[in-house]
N, CA, C and O of each residue as an XYZ file, in Angstrom:
428
protein
N     -52.265     67.791     32.663
C     -51.978     66.687     33.550
C     -50.517     66.796     33.986
O     -49.608     66.825     33.156
N     -50.313     66.854     35.287
C     -48.964     66.994     35.827
C     -48.276     65.629     35.840
O     -48.909     64.620     36.150
N     -46.964     65.590     35.503
C     -46.246     64.304     35.520
C     -46.231     63.660     36.904
O     -46.350     62.439     37.005
N     -46.089     64.443     37.970
C     -46.078     63.889     39.320
C     -47.388     63.196     39.650
O     -47.403     62.135     40.273
N     -48.484     63.806     39.226
C     -49.806     63.214     39.453
C     -49.944     61.905     38.680
O     -50.477     60.923     39.195
N     -49.466     61.902     37.461
C     -49.537     60.699     36.621
C     -48.763     59.557     37.258
O     -49.256     58.431     37.315
N     -47.568     59.834     37.734
C     -46.739     58.790     38.334
C     -47.324     58.335     39.667
O     -47.308     57.144     39.976
N     -47.840     59.274     40.457
C     -48.374     58.921     41.774
C     -49.628     58.051     41.655
O     -49.783     57.094     42.414
N     -50.517     58.365     40.724
C     -51.781     57.630     40.631
C     -51.738     56.435     39.692
O     -52.483     55.474     39.884
N     -50.895     56.477     38.699
C     -50.886     55.391     37.707
C     -49.492     54.799     37.517
O     -49.210     54.202     36.479
N     -48.629     54.959     38.501
C     -47.236     54.529     38.359
C     -47.073     53.065     37.987
O     -46.415     52.738     36.999
N     -47.679     52.179     38.787
C     -47.528     50.751     38.485
C     -48.228     50.396     37.186
O     -47.731     49.570     36.420
N     -49.380     51.013     36.927
C     -50.107     50.734     35.679
C     -49.278     51.128     34.462
O     -49.422     50.534     33.394
N     -48.415     52.121     34.618
C     -47.542     52.520     33.512
C     -46.384     51.537     33.318
O     -45.849     51.428     32.214
N     -45.997     50.829     34.364
C     -44.890     49.877     34.267
C     -45.317     48.514     33.738
O     -44.500     47.789     33.171
N     -46.572     48.162     33.915
C     -47.038     46.817     33.534
C     -46.821     46.521     32.047
O     -46.385     45.413     31.733
N     -47.098     47.443     31.106
C     -46.817     47.095     29.700
C     -45.348     46.740     29.454
O     -45.045     45.883     28.623
N     -44.441     47.400     30.177
C     -43.025     47.068     30.024
C     -42.715     45.700     30.621
O     -41.899     44.955     30.079
N     -43.362     45.371     31.729
C     -43.213     44.043     32.319
C     -43.721     42.983     31.342
O     -43.068     41.960     31.138
N     -44.868     43.224     30.748
C     -45.433     42.271     29.782
C     -44.504     42.128     28.582
O     -44.227     41.011     28.144
N     -44.028     43.230     28.056
C     -43.132     43.179     26.899
C     -41.854     42.420     27.235
O     -41.396     41.590     26.449
N     -41.281     42.702     28.395
C     -40.079     41.974     28.808
C     -40.342     40.493     28.990
O     -39.492     39.662     28.670
N     -41.528     40.157     29.509
C     -41.864     38.750     29.732
C     -42.058     38.009     28.407
O     -41.542     36.905     28.231
N     -42.792     38.608     27.487
C     -43.063     37.905     26.225
C     -41.814     37.818     25.351
O     -41.683     36.896     24.546
N     -40.905     38.766     25.504
C     -39.643     38.716     24.744
C     -38.577     37.909     25.475
O     -37.467     37.731     24.973
N     -38.927     37.419     26.677
C     -38.020     36.613     27.502
C     -36.687     37.326     27.746
O     -35.616     36.743     27.583
N     -36.777     38.606     28.142
C     -35.569     39.378     28.417
C     -34.868     38.899     29.691
O     -33.660     39.077     29.848
N     -35.621     38.301     30.578
C     -35.058     37.716     31.792
C     -35.948     36.544     32.174
O     -37.169     36.635     32.045
N     -35.365     35.449     32.641
C     -36.188     34.267     32.929
C     -37.205     34.467     34.061
O     -38.181     33.720     34.137
N     -37.004     35.437     34.924
C     -37.947     35.663     36.018
C     -39.137     36.538     35.630
O     -40.152     36.539     36.327
N     -39.029     37.274     34.538
C     -40.105     38.198     34.164
C     -41.447     37.499     33.909
O     -42.471     37.999     34.373
N     -41.490     36.377     33.199
C     -42.797     35.712     33.041
C     -43.397     35.301     34.379
O     -44.606     35.430     34.574
N     -42.587     34.815     35.291
C     -43.093     34.397     36.606
C     -43.600     35.588     37.399
O     -44.604     35.487     38.104
N     -42.914     36.711     37.289
C     -43.371     37.935     37.949
C     -44.714     38.378     37.365
O     -45.612     38.793     38.097
N     -44.838     38.286     36.045
C     -46.096     38.635     35.394
C     -47.220     37.687     35.816
O     -48.332     38.136     36.093
N     -46.943     36.387     35.868
C     -47.961     35.426     36.287
C     -48.443     35.727     37.703
O     -49.646     35.756     37.966
N     -47.496     35.951     38.609
C     -47.854     36.213     40.006
C     -48.657     37.505     40.130
O     -49.655     37.548     40.849
N     -48.231     38.548     39.438
C     -48.940     39.823     39.513
C     -50.339     39.705     38.930
O     -51.291     40.253     39.486
N     -50.473     38.995     37.819
C     -51.771     38.832     37.175
C     -52.753     38.111     38.097
O     -53.884     38.563     38.280
N     -52.326     37.009     38.666
C     -53.204     36.238     39.543
C     -53.561     37.046     40.787
O     -54.717     37.051     41.210
N     -52.583     37.727     41.375
C     -52.842     38.536     42.565
C     -53.821     39.665     42.264
O     -54.759     39.896     43.027
N     -53.605     40.366     41.160
C     -54.492     41.467     40.791
C     -55.908     40.964     40.508
O     -56.884     41.594     40.915
N     -56.020     39.843     39.821
C     -57.331     39.278     39.522
C     -58.062     38.882     40.812
O     -59.250     39.167     40.966
N     -57.360     38.235     41.721
C     -57.976     37.859     42.991
C     -58.414     39.081     43.793
O     -59.505     39.096     44.363
N     -57.572     40.094     43.836
C     -57.925     41.306     44.571
C     -59.118     42.017     43.950
O     -59.977     42.520     44.673
N     -59.186     42.068     42.647
C     -60.333     42.689     41.970
C     -61.617     41.904     42.268
O     -62.655     42.497     42.560
N     -61.544     40.583     42.194
C     -62.720     39.761     42.472
C     -63.171     39.905     43.926
O     -64.364     40.038     44.195
N     -62.231     39.878     44.851
C     -62.575     40.023     46.269
C     -63.165     41.403     46.563
O     -64.123     41.517     47.328
N     -62.603     42.440     45.964
C     -63.115     43.786     46.192
C     -64.538     43.927     45.661
O     -65.382     44.552     46.304
N     -64.805     43.355     44.502
C     -66.163     43.424     43.955
C     -67.134     42.596     44.788
O     -68.266     43.014     45.031
N     -66.690     41.426     45.222
C     -67.564     40.570     46.026
C     -67.887     41.210     47.371
O     -68.988     41.041     47.896
N     -66.936     41.937     47.921
C     -67.147     42.582     49.221
C     -67.839     43.939     49.083
O     -68.198     44.558     50.084
N     -68.024     44.392     47.866
C     -68.676     45.678     47.647
C     -67.777     46.870     47.902
O     -68.260     47.991     48.066
N     -66.463     46.638     47.937
C     -65.529     47.739     48.153
C     -65.402     48.578     46.891
O     -65.463     48.066     45.773
N     -65.227     49.860     47.090
C     -65.040     50.765     45.961
C     -63.726     51.499     46.128
O     -63.325     51.808     47.250
N     -63.039     51.786     45.007
C     -61.776     52.523     45.127
C     -62.039     53.942     45.626
O     -63.082     54.521     45.322
N     -61.100     54.507     46.392
C     -61.300     55.880     46.870
C     -61.308     56.863     45.714
O     -60.609     56.672     44.719
N     -62.081     57.889     45.849
C     -62.197     58.894     44.798
C     -61.263     60.055     45.119
O     -61.414     60.706     46.153
N     -60.287     60.322     44.230
C     -59.378     61.444     44.474
C     -60.105     62.779     44.305
O     -61.164     62.835     43.680
N     -59.538     63.854     44.863
C     -60.157     65.179     44.688
C     -60.316     65.526     43.211
O     -59.594     65.011     42.356
N     -61.260     66.395     42.932
C     -61.634     66.729     41.549
C     -60.441     67.118     40.676
O     -60.327     66.639     39.548
N     -59.563     67.965     41.170
C     -58.442     68.431     40.349
C     -57.330     67.419     40.201
O     -56.384     67.648     39.447
N     -57.422     66.299     40.907
C     -56.336     65.320     40.892
C     -56.749     63.988     40.279
O     -56.101     62.971     40.526
N     -57.799     63.975     39.496
C     -58.244     62.735     38.855
C     -57.601     62.591     37.484
O     -57.505     63.547     36.714
N     -57.175     61.398     37.210
C     -56.692     61.098     35.866
C     -57.871     60.650     35.022
O     -58.807     60.042     35.543
N     -57.843     60.936     33.743
C     -58.965     60.498     32.902
C     -59.048     58.968     32.842
O     -58.031     58.277     32.777
N     -60.266     58.466     32.866
C     -60.474     57.016     32.812
C     -59.956     56.444     31.506
O     -59.617     55.263     31.427
N     -59.895     57.276     30.490
C     -59.408     56.833     29.192
C     -57.969     56.331     29.287
O     -57.583     55.394     28.588
N     -57.182     56.961     30.156
C     -55.793     56.537     30.323
C     -55.725     55.089     30.786
O     -54.939     54.300     30.262
N     -56.546     54.744     31.763
C     -56.541     53.368     32.265
C     -57.047     52.392     31.209
O     -56.524     51.283     31.094
N     -58.052     52.788     30.440
C     -58.545     51.917     29.372
C     -57.466     51.701     28.311
O     -57.315     50.595     27.793
N     -56.721     52.753     27.989
C     -55.624     52.615     27.026
C     -54.544     51.674     27.551
O     -54.021     50.844     26.807
N     -54.214     51.807     28.831
C     -53.179     50.946     29.402
C     -53.622     49.489     29.454
O     -52.855     48.596     29.095
N     -54.860     49.241     29.899
C     -55.356     47.861     29.924
C     -55.452     47.310     28.499
O     -55.127     46.147     28.262
N     -55.891     48.132     27.561
C     -55.961     47.697     26.168
C     -54.584     47.354     25.612
O     -54.427     46.384     24.870
N     -53.590     48.159     25.976
C     -52.217     47.878     25.551
C     -51.725     46.565     26.157
O     -51.066     45.776     25.480
N     -52.038     46.333     27.413
C     -51.639     45.081     28.067
C     -52.236     43.876     27.340
O     -51.537     42.906     27.046
N     -53.521     43.951     27.057
C     -54.194     42.839     26.360
C     -53.628     42.684     24.951
O     -53.393     41.563     24.499
N     -53.409     43.796     24.256
C     -52.881     43.727     22.885
C     -51.487     43.094     22.852
O     -51.194     42.294     21.964
N     -50.638     43.442     23.799
C     -49.298     42.850     23.842
C     -49.362     41.347     24.081
O     -48.615     40.583     23.469
N     -50.252     40.928     24.968
C     -50.381     39.491     25.240
C     -50.979     38.744     24.049
O     -50.596     37.608     23.770
N     -51.918     39.383     23.346
C     -52.469     38.760     22.135
C     -51.404     38.669     21.046
O     -51.306     37.667     20.339
N     -50.607     39.731     20.922
C     -49.528     39.747     19.926
C     -48.547     38.602     20.171
O     -48.039     37.992     19.230
N     -48.288     38.320     21.442
C     -47.354     37.253     21.800
C     -48.015     35.876     21.784
O     -47.355     34.860     21.997
N     -49.323     35.854     21.528
C     -50.107     34.615     21.502
C     -50.157     33.941     22.869
O     -50.152     32.714     22.977
N     -50.205     34.757     23.889
C     -50.405     34.264     25.246
C     -51.895     34.390     25.523
O     -52.321     35.271     26.270
N     -52.677     33.518     24.926
C     -54.133     33.629     24.896
C     -54.756     33.635     26.287
O     -55.611     34.471     26.579
N     -54.343     32.724     27.134
C     -54.954     32.635     28.473
C     -54.655     33.891     29.276
O     -55.534     34.429     29.950
N     -53.420     34.355     29.204
C     -53.042     35.550     29.973
C     -53.726     36.784     29.406
O     -54.078     37.694     30.156
N     -53.918     36.828     28.098
C     -54.660     37.946     27.489
C     -56.107     37.935     27.975
O     -56.680     38.985     28.264
N     -56.694     36.738     28.062
C     -58.071     36.633     28.557
C     -58.159     37.067     30.016
O     -59.112     37.742     30.405
N     -57.174     36.687     30.828
C     -57.168     37.105     32.230
C     -57.045     38.623     32.357
O     -57.708     39.236     33.193
N     -56.199     39.225     31.526
C     -56.063     40.683     31.574
C     -57.313     41.379     31.047
O     -57.660     42.460     31.522
N     -57.987     40.784     30.083
C     -59.268     41.345     29.632
C     -60.292     41.276     30.752
O     -61.095     42.196     30.911
N     -60.278     40.196     31.533
C     -61.173     40.071     32.685
C     -60.828     41.113     33.750
O     -61.726     41.725     34.329
N     -59.546     41.317     34.009
C     -59.122     42.360     34.961
C     -59.612     43.721     34.485
O     -60.087     44.528     35.285
N     -59.500     43.975     33.198
C     -59.950     45.238     32.606
C     -61.455     45.410     32.823
O     -61.915     46.481     33.218
N     -62.213     44.348     32.560
C     -63.671     44.413     32.731
C     -64.038     44.630     34.200
O     -64.946     45.404     34.503
N     -63.345     43.957     35.102
C     -63.619     44.143     36.531
C     -63.279     45.561     36.984
O     -63.986     46.138     37.810
N     -62.207     46.115     36.449
C     -61.842     47.499     36.782
C     -62.906     48.471     36.285
O     -63.272     49.414     36.987
N     -63.398     48.237     35.079
C     -64.453     49.108     34.535
C     -65.735     48.968     35.352
O     -66.430     49.955     35.596
N     -66.045     47.752     35.772
C     -67.236     47.532     36.582
C     -67.122     48.218     37.944
O     -68.083     48.829     38.413
N     -65.970     48.122     38.569
C     -65.798     48.782     39.878
C     -65.821     50.295     39.727
O     -66.301     50.998     40.616
N     -65.314     50.798     38.625
C     -65.350     52.249     38.386
C     -66.790     52.714     38.156
O     -67.185     53.790     38.605
N     -67.551     51.903     37.465
C     -68.947     52.238     37.210
C     -69.752     52.270     38.526
O     -70.657     53.087     38.697
N     -69.397     51.363     39.442
C     -70.071     51.319     40.746
C     -69.745     52.534     41.599
O     -70.521     52.909     42.478
N     -68.608     53.145     41.341
C     -68.182     54.303     42.127
C     -69.155     55.395     41.852
O     -69.023     56.491     42.396
């Protein structure tokens, strides 16, 4: 797996655990609000895409990242929120994870 490919396809997904960690540790007062806004936006977009029957584009065979990577990242996001006892946000991220898996299965 090439680092450029990893950053290009999963760049934001790699940053989200750091955003969550910064938010739960209150490293900056705006980080929780940024996390809340991103979570709600991502959840709405996932729901709308599934309702409209949209599917994510499929990258060429040699440029696909393993689905396991995304499951690990979503699992890490949920685990960090559970660790911080942010129960509602952990549930929302678990729902985002399930919707992502469902849309991938539809592909």
